[in-house]
MDTraj code that builds the backbone (N, CA, C; nanometers):
import mdtraj as md
import numpy as np

residues = "MET SER GLN THR ILE GLY ALA LEU THR LEU LEU VAL ARG ASP TYR ASP GLU ALA LEU THR TYR TYR VAL ASN VAL LEU GLY PHE GLN LEU LEU GLU ASP THR ASP GLN GLY GLY GLY LYS ARG TRP VAL VAL VAL ALA PRO GLY GLU ALA GLY THR ARG LEU LEU LEU ALA GLN ALA ALA THR GLU GLU GLN ALA GLN GLN ILE GLY ASN GLN ALA GLY GLY ARG VAL PHE LEU PHE LEU HIS THR THR ASP PHE ALA THR ASP HIS ALA ALA MET GLN ALA ARG GLY VAL ARG PHE LEU GLU GLU PRO ARG HIS GLU SER TYR GLY SER VAL ALA VAL PHE GLN ASP LEU TYR GLY ASN LYS TRP ASP LEU LEU GLY PRO PRO ARG THR".split()
xyz = np.array([
    [1.9076, 1.6722, -0.4041],
    [1.7653, 1.6456, -0.4038],
    [1.7277, 1.5811, -0.2700],
    [1.6174, 1.6241, -0.2139],
    [1.5671, 1.5696, -0.0886],
    [1.4256, 1.5190, -0.1103],
    [1.4010, 1.3952, -0.0730],
    [1.2686, 1.3366, -0.0919],
    [1.2174, 1.2781, 0.0388],
    [1.0868, 1.2788, 0.0549],
    [1.0220, 1.2131, 0.1684],
    [0.8940, 1.1483, 0.1187],
    [0.8461, 1.0511, 0.1913],
    [0.7133, 0.9969, 0.1642],
    [0.6172, 1.0809, 0.2463],
    [0.5335, 1.1564, 0.1786],
    [0.4440, 1.2484, 0.2466],
    [0.3190, 1.1828, 0.3012],
    [0.2698, 1.0794, 0.2304],
    [0.1461, 1.0152, 0.2736],
    [0.1390, 0.8731, 0.2186],
    [0.0628, 0.7919, 0.2878],
    [0.0293, 0.6572, 0.2442],
    [-0.1223, 0.6477, 0.2347],
    [-0.1722, 0.5785, 0.1349],
    [-0.3151, 0.5564, 0.1221],
    [-0.3560, 0.4388, 0.2090],
    [-0.4600, 0.4584, 0.2874],
    [-0.5153, 0.3523, 0.3705],
    [-0.6612, 0.3334, 0.3299],
    [-0.6929, 0.2168, 0.2752],
    [-0.8307, 0.1888, 0.2345],
    [-0.9204, 0.1735, 0.3574],
    [-1.0379, 0.2379, 0.3510],
    [-1.1340, 0.2335, 0.4614],
    [-1.2728, 0.2042, 0.4067],
    [-1.3625, 0.1560, 0.4940],
    [-1.5012, 0.1305, 0.4544],
    [-1.5800, 0.2593, 0.4385],
    [-1.5549, 0.3517, 0.5314],
    [-1.6362, 0.4725, 0.5385],
    [-1.5506, 0.5854, 0.5957],
    [-1.5548, 0.7015, 0.5316],
    [-1.4730, 0.8140, 0.5770],
    [-1.4992, 0.8496, 0.7234],
    [-1.6252, 0.8676, 0.7586],
    [-1.6572, 0.9146, 0.8940],
    [-1.6243, 0.8103, 1.0005],
    [-1.6499, 0.6835, 0.9706],
    [-1.6133, 0.5756, 1.0624],
    [-1.4625, 0.5765, 1.0868],
    [-1.3858, 0.5902, 0.9796],
    [-1.2393, 0.5922, 0.9910],
    [-1.1924, 0.7143, 1.0687],
    [-1.2507, 0.8303, 1.0396],
    [-1.2130, 0.9526, 1.1117],
    [-1.2383, 0.9391, 1.2608],
    [-1.3521, 0.8843, 1.2968],
    [-1.3842, 0.8655, 1.4383],
    [-1.2766, 0.7818, 1.5057],
    [-1.2342, 0.6751, 1.4406],
    [-1.1322, 0.5887, 1.4996],
    [-0.9956, 0.6571, 1.5061],
    [-0.9484, 0.7062, 1.3942],
    [-0.8122, 0.7596, 1.3912],
    [-0.7965, 0.8871, 1.4739],
    [-0.9009, 0.9691, 1.4811],
    [-0.8931, 1.0930, 1.5590],
    [-0.9279, 1.0684, 1.7058],
    [-1.0400, 1.0021, 1.7325],
    [-1.0867, 0.9873, 1.8710],
    [-1.0217, 0.8728, 1.9476],
    [-0.9851, 0.7661, 1.8792],
    [-0.9281, 0.6502, 1.9473],
    [-0.7746, 0.6547, 1.9441],
    [-0.7169, 0.6733, 1.8245],
    [-0.5704, 0.6788, 1.8171],
    [-0.5148, 0.8163, 1.8513],
    [-0.5995, 0.9183, 1.8490],
    [-0.5543, 1.0521, 1.8861],
    [-0.4837, 1.1273, 1.7750],
    [-0.5037, 1.0854, 1.6502],
    [-0.4428, 1.1543, 1.5372],
    [-0.5113, 1.2881, 1.5143],
    [-0.4446, 1.3743, 1.4401],
    [-0.5010, 1.5043, 1.4026],
    [-0.5631, 1.4936, 1.2639],
    [-0.6784, 1.5562, 1.2476],
    [-0.7380, 1.5696, 1.1150],
    [-0.6717, 1.6888, 1.0490],
    [-0.5991, 1.6653, 0.9405],
    [-0.5253, 1.7715, 0.8728],
    [-0.6022, 1.8278, 0.7545],
    [-0.6852, 1.7439, 0.6917],
    [-0.7620, 1.7910, 0.5765],
    [-0.8812, 1.7003, 0.5532],
    [-0.9925, 1.7606, 0.5187],
    [-1.1128, 1.6864, 0.4800],
    [-1.1836, 1.7707, 0.3742],
    [-1.1540, 1.7430, 0.2494],
    [-1.2047, 1.8223, 0.1381],
    [-1.2968, 1.7389, 0.0507],
    [-1.4179, 1.7881, 0.0298],
    [-1.5137, 1.7224, -0.0591],
    [-1.4655, 1.7366, -0.2024],
    [-1.4569, 1.6237, -0.2731],
    [-1.4136, 1.6259, -0.4121],
    [-1.5283, 1.5970, -0.5084],
    [-1.6491, 1.5901, -0.4552],
    [-1.7653, 1.5626, -0.5386],
    [-1.7814, 1.4140, -0.5660],
    [-1.9024, 1.3751, -0.5994],
    [-1.9298, 1.2359, -0.6336],
    [-1.9073, 1.1384, -0.5197],
    [-1.9166, 1.1859, -0.3960],
    [-1.8969, 1.0997, -0.2801],
    [-1.7516, 1.0819, -0.2387],
    [-1.6590, 1.1421, -0.3132],
    [-1.5172, 1.1312, -0.2792],
    [-1.4748, 1.2476, -0.1914],
    [-1.3820, 1.2166, -0.0994],
    [-1.3228, 1.3185, -0.0133],
    [-1.1723, 1.2973, -0.0079],
    [-1.1009, 1.4052, 0.0167],
    [-0.9564, 1.3992, 0.0401],
    [-0.9396, 1.4150, 0.1907],
    [-0.9182, 1.3023, 0.2601],
    [-0.9147, 1.3005, 0.4060],
    [-0.7751, 1.2587, 0.4508],
    [-0.7067, 1.3489, 0.5216],
    [-0.5695, 1.3255, 0.5645],
    [-0.5617, 1.3383, 0.7161],
    [-0.5004, 1.2374, 0.7800],
    [-0.4778, 1.2379, 0.9239],
    [-0.3313, 1.2061, 0.9498],
    [-0.2856, 1.2418, 1.0681],
    [-0.1485, 1.2115, 1.1082],
    [-0.1387, 1.2199, 1.2595],
    [-0.0411, 1.1483, 1.3178],
    [-0.0241, 1.1556, 1.4624],
    [0.0305, 1.2895, 1.5091],
    [0.0851, 1.3682, 1.4178],
    [0.1376, 1.5008, 1.4497],
    [0.1543, 1.5803, 1.3224],
    [0.2032, 1.7013, 1.3356],
    [0.2206, 1.7880, 1.2193],
    [0.3294, 1.7379, 1.1244],
    [0.4364, 1.6833, 1.1791],
    [0.5485, 1.6387, 1.0970],
    [0.5386, 1.4893, 1.0697],
    [0.6044, 1.4444, 0.9677],
    [0.6097, 1.3016, 0.9387],
    [0.5063, 1.2583, 0.8370],
    [0.5012, 1.1290, 0.8170],
    [0.4134, 1.0699, 0.7174],
    [0.2676, 1.0834, 0.7586],
    [0.1857, 1.1100, 0.6606],
    [0.0413, 1.1254, 0.6814],
    [-0.0317, 1.0071, 0.6204],
    [-0.1534, 0.9841, 0.6663],
    [-0.2392, 0.8813, 0.6083],
    [-0.3507, 0.9473, 0.5294],
    [-0.3641, 0.9074, 0.4050],
    [-0.4770, 0.9488, 0.3221],
    [-0.5815, 0.8392, 0.3365],
    [-0.6918, 0.8703, 0.4018],
    [-0.7989, 0.7730, 0.4208],
    [-0.8829, 0.7703, 0.2937],
    [-0.8814, 0.6567, 0.2254],
    [-0.9492, 0.6441, 0.0962],
    [-1.0603, 0.5413, 0.1071],
    [-1.1835, 0.5890, 0.0935],
    [-1.2974, 0.4988, 0.0981],
    [-1.2944, 0.4085, -0.0245],
    [-1.3041, 0.2786, -0.0018],
    [-1.3007, 0.1829, -0.1125],
    [-1.4110, 0.2152, -0.2126],
    [-1.3739, 0.2161, -0.3398],
    [-1.4673, 0.2524, -0.4461],
    [-1.5115, 0.1323, -0.5289],
    [-1.4414, 0.0204, -0.5165],
    [-1.4761, -0.0997, -0.5916],
    [-1.4774, -0.2190, -0.4964],
    [-1.5359, -0.3278, -0.5411],
    [-1.5383, -0.4499, -0.4605],
    [-1.3960, -0.5022, -0.4389],
    [-1.3130, -0.4905, -0.5396],
    [-1.1735, -0.5339, -0.5275],
    [-1.1012, -0.4553, -0.4181],
    [-1.1211, -0.3249, -0.4151],
    [-1.0609, -0.2429, -0.3095],
    [-1.1176, -0.2806, -0.1733],
    [-1.2479, -0.3003, -0.1664],
    [-1.3127, -0.3342, -0.0392],
    [-1.2568, -0.4641, 0.0184],
    [-1.2198, -0.5575, -0.0667],
    [-1.1649, -0.6851, -0.0202],
    [-1.0271, -0.6687, 0.0441],
    [-0.9586, -0.5599, 0.0153],
    [-0.8253, -0.5369, 0.0701],
    [-0.8268, -0.4598, 0.2019],
    [-0.9414, -0.4067, 0.2413],
    [-0.9501, -0.3309, 0.3655],
    [-0.9086, -0.4206, 0.4822],
    [-0.8159, -0.3735, 0.5617],
    [-0.7704, -0.4474, 0.6788],
    [-0.6616, -0.5489, 0.6506],
    [-0.6257, -0.5637, 0.5251],
    [-0.5239, -0.6628, 0.4900],
    [-0.4270, -0.6075, 0.3859],
    [-0.3955, -0.4813, 0.3988],
    [-0.3135, -0.4157, 0.2978],
    [-0.1687, -0.4643, 0.2975],
    [-0.1266, -0.5340, 0.4022],
    [0.0098, -0.5868, 0.4074],
    [0.0104, -0.7395, 0.4126],
    [-0.0992, -0.8007, 0.3729],
    [-0.1031, -0.9469, 0.3681],
    [-0.0879, -1.0137, 0.5028],
    [-0.1342, -0.9485, 0.6099],
    [-0.1289, -1.0065, 0.7437],
    [-0.0058, -0.9675, 0.8255],
    [0.0872, -0.8988, 0.7627],
    [0.2069, -0.8515, 0.8351],
    [0.1785, -0.7167, 0.8994],
    [0.2672, -0.6764, 0.9905],
    [0.2567, -0.5411, 1.0435],
    [0.2720, -0.4448, 0.9272],
    [0.1798, -0.3506, 0.9174],
    [0.1730, -0.2594, 0.8036],
    [0.2311, -0.1222, 0.8344],
    [0.2011, -0.0705, 0.9526],
    [0.2423, 0.0650, 0.9876],
    [0.3112, 0.0655, 1.1238],
    [0.4000, 0.1626, 1.1429],
    [0.4812, 0.1704, 1.2638],
    [0.4620, 0.3079, 1.3260],
    [0.3970, 0.3103, 1.4421],
    [0.3694, 0.4345, 1.5133],
    [0.4763, 0.4540, 1.6204],
    [0.5638, 0.5503, 1.5985],
    [0.6735, 0.5779, 1.6920],
    [0.6267, 0.6745, 1.8008],
    [0.6746, 0.6523, 1.9219],
    [0.6421, 0.7376, 2.0352],
    [0.7676, 0.7604, 2.1192],
    [0.7717, 0.8724, 2.1853],
    [0.8825, 0.8982, 2.2779],
    [0.8474, 0.8541, 2.4192],
    [0.7190, 0.8232, 2.4448],
    [0.6751, 0.7806, 2.5780],
    [0.5859, 0.6573, 2.5627],
    [0.6502, 0.5433, 2.5456],
    [0.5795, 0.4188, 2.5171],
    [0.4760, 0.3846, 2.6241],
    [0.5155, 0.3854, 2.7498],
    [0.4257, 0.3422, 2.8583],
    [0.3006, 0.4287, 2.8649],
    [0.3163, 0.5594, 2.8553],
    [0.2010, 0.6500, 2.8619],
    [0.1097, 0.6307, 2.7424],
    [0.1675, 0.6240, 2.6224],
    [0.0845, 0.6075, 2.5030],
    [0.0167, 0.4711, 2.4994],
    [0.0870, 0.3675, 2.5400],
    [0.0278, 0.2333, 2.5440],
    [-0.0922, 0.2317, 2.6383],
    [-0.0759, 0.2867, 2.7570],
    [-0.1851, 0.2889, 2.8549],
    [-0.3035, 0.3713, 2.8035],
    [-0.2761, 0.4864, 2.7438],
    [-0.3834, 0.5720, 2.6920],
    [-0.4580, 0.5028, 2.5785],
    [-0.3853, 0.4361, 2.4924],
    [-0.4493, 0.3659, 2.3811],
    [-0.5356, 0.2509, 2.4320],
    [-0.4860, 0.1783, 2.5303],
    [-0.5658, 0.0706, 2.5897],
    [-0.6943, 0.1271, 2.6505],
    [-0.6834, 0.2392, 2.7201],
    [-0.7996, 0.3008, 2.7844],
    [-0.9043, 0.3455, 2.6818],
    [-0.8596, 0.3785, 2.5625],
    [-0.9523, 0.4210, 2.4558],
    [-0.9999, 0.3039, 2.3712],
    [-0.9624, 0.1817, 2.4103],
    [-1.0160, 0.0630, 2.3439],
    [-0.9351, 0.0076, 2.2284],
    [-0.8103, 0.0521, 2.2122],
    [-0.7265, -0.0037, 2.1063],
    [-0.6999, -0.1507, 2.1380],
    [-0.7113, -0.2358, 2.0377],
    [-0.6942, -0.3802, 2.0555],
    [-0.5476, -0.4194, 2.0328],
    [-0.4771, -0.4454, 2.1432],
    [-0.3397, -0.4928, 2.1354],
    [-0.3402, -0.6446, 2.1234],
    [-0.2529, -0.6964, 2.0392],
    [-0.2455, -0.8403, 2.0147],
    [-0.1432, -0.9093, 2.1030],
    [-0.0683, -0.8309, 2.1784],
    [0.0355, -0.8870, 2.2644],
    [0.0655, -0.7890, 2.3769],
    [0.1309, -0.8408, 2.4779],
    [0.1822, -0.7554, 2.5841],
    [0.3071, -0.6838, 2.5320],
    [0.3384, -0.5675, 2.5871],
    [0.4596, -0.4975, 2.5429],
    [0.5846, -0.5848, 2.5588],
    [0.6734, -0.5729, 2.4593],
    [0.8018, -0.6416, 2.4615],
    [0.9112, -0.5353, 2.4641],
    [1.0222, -0.5705, 2.5231],
    [1.1347, -0.4779, 2.5290],
    [1.2505, -0.5422, 2.4546],
    [1.2703, -0.4953, 2.3329],
    [1.3732, -0.5480, 2.2437],
    [1.4935, -0.4544, 2.2445],
    [1.6016, -0.4962, 2.1803],
    [1.7212, -0.4127, 2.1739],
    [1.6947, -0.2810, 2.1010],
    [1.6005, -0.2825, 2.0058],
    [1.5689, -0.1623, 1.9282],
    [1.4623, -0.0750, 1.9942],
    [1.3974, -0.1251, 2.0994],
    [1.2988, -0.0449, 2.1701],
    [1.1844, -0.1266, 2.2257],
    [1.0897, -0.0567, 2.2876],
    [0.9682, -0.1192, 2.3394],
    [0.8688, -0.1282, 2.2247],
    [0.7967, -0.2395, 2.2189],
    [0.7058, -0.2615, 2.1068],
    [0.5847, -0.3415, 2.1516],
    [0.4705, -0.3110, 2.0909],
    [0.3489, -0.3898, 2.1067],
    [0.2692, -0.3784, 1.9780],
    [0.2211, -0.4907, 1.9285],
    [0.1425, -0.4935, 1.8054],
    [-0.0038, -0.4701, 1.8406],
    [-0.0678, -0.3817, 1.7623],
    [-0.2121, -0.3602, 1.7778],
    [-0.2787, -0.3631, 1.6421],
    [-0.4113, -0.3752, 1.6432],
    [-0.4898, -0.3727, 1.5197],
    [-0.5765, -0.2484, 1.5181],
    [-0.5906, -0.1897, 1.3995],
    [-0.6843, -0.0787, 1.3868],
    [-0.8256, -0.1348, 1.3692],
    [-0.9225, -0.0497, 1.3500],
    [-1.0610, -0.0947, 1.3440],
    [-1.0876, -0.1886, 1.2290],
    [-1.0002, -0.1919, 1.1276],
    [-1.0205, -0.2781, 1.0120],
    [-0.9390, -0.4067, 1.0181],
    [-0.8470, -0.4160, 1.1133],
    [-0.7646, -0.5348, 1.1265],
    [-0.6214, -0.5172, 1.0786],
    [-0.5865, -0.3997, 1.0236],
    [-0.4471, -0.3746, 0.9871],
    [-0.3615, -0.3797, 1.1125],
    [-0.2472, -0.4452, 1.1020],
    [-0.1565, -0.4541, 1.2165],
    [-0.0594, -0.3360, 1.2164],
    [-0.0370, -0.2832, 1.3352],
    [0.0555, -0.1720, 1.3594],
    [0.1503, -0.2119, 1.4712],
    [0.2699, -0.1566, 1.4689],
    [0.3598, -0.1618, 1.5838],
    [0.3552, -0.0267, 1.6534],
    [0.3355, -0.0276, 1.7842],
    [0.3616, 0.0909, 1.8660],
    [0.5052, 0.0727, 1.9126],
    [0.5912, 0.1685, 1.8760],
    [0.7345, 0.1565, 1.9039],
    [0.7849, 0.2728, 1.9881],
    [0.8538, 0.2391, 2.0953],
    [0.9159, 0.3402, 2.1791],
    [1.0657, 0.3187, 2.1843],
    [1.1369, 0.4143, 2.2415],
    [1.2823, 0.4026, 2.2491],
    [1.3249, 0.2863, 2.3382],
    [1.4480, 0.2380, 2.3190],
    [1.4984, 0.1301, 2.4062],
    [1.5037, 0.1760, 2.5508],
    [1.4822, 0.0811, 2.6410],
    [1.4942, 0.1133, 2.7837],
    [1.6407, 0.1206, 2.8182],
    [1.6720, 0.2135, 2.9047],
    [1.8132, 0.2290, 2.9452],
    [1.8365, 0.1729, 3.0834],
])
top = md.Topology()
chain = top.add_chain()
for i, resn in enumerate(residues, 1):
    res = top.add_residue(resn, chain, resSeq=i)
    for name in ("N", "CA", "C"):
        top.add_atom(name, md.element.get_by_symbol(name[0]), res)
traj = md.Trajectory(xyz[None], top)
């Protein structure tokens, strides 16, 4: 048996606001945007064709809305891997991504923490420097 995590749900305030950020700022691909009626949509984005996808889910209750931007309790929530850390870091900065620190070079790779438009923390991770 072979299993993978195909998608993670990410709570958002508004579908279109989230799409603008994840597609235009982070450079993700829009893989699906299907109207499900009643104001619901099935919106899936990803940094590429392969790997884990994000299901952007507009908060439907006040309880859900309170969790937007804090889905990991203030810890880094998602890890965006890249093969070209310096280029991607510079491009993301140019598009207005808010980095919380300068890049660090650890034994496991280059890393910098950033926040998405809602405040969720992400690691941008590149391969170790040789």
